[in-house]
C-alpha angles and dihedrals in degrees: 000000000000120000114216127183129184109199120194145148130223112263096051105084097190092084091079092057091045090051092051093046091047090052092050093051094046089055094043093051095041089232114177101223149152107227125194132185108208130186106213090215086071097048128094114250096256091059091053092062110118094017101154097191135289116339107027118171118202122191114197087344096307125113114249091239097033097257111167104163136104120311114277118206097202139095108278126231125203112216093201088061097052092267096303118149096253136050124257120261089244091054090051093045093051092048095048093048091048090050090051092052095260096301127096120230 
């Protein structure tokens, strides 16, 4: 089972679109997953490490784009999606399938 977290903070509205897109791709791929929406304001400091801005999506503990730096309290932009504040469906799909070992379900 894949563990997925979407981390966000209020003030960056793109997390809602990222959450909806993530849900669509999980259904489309048939990914068996535990999915959690987490406000970083409610997390202990050690769980904020590697937060690359709102929204950050972690799949099995790893940032969608491989970010592993200090926490960034800013609205995140995804270069693969023309700088929008959420990843593309294809980026999500590829990451979910890779986490599942290349097979959906």
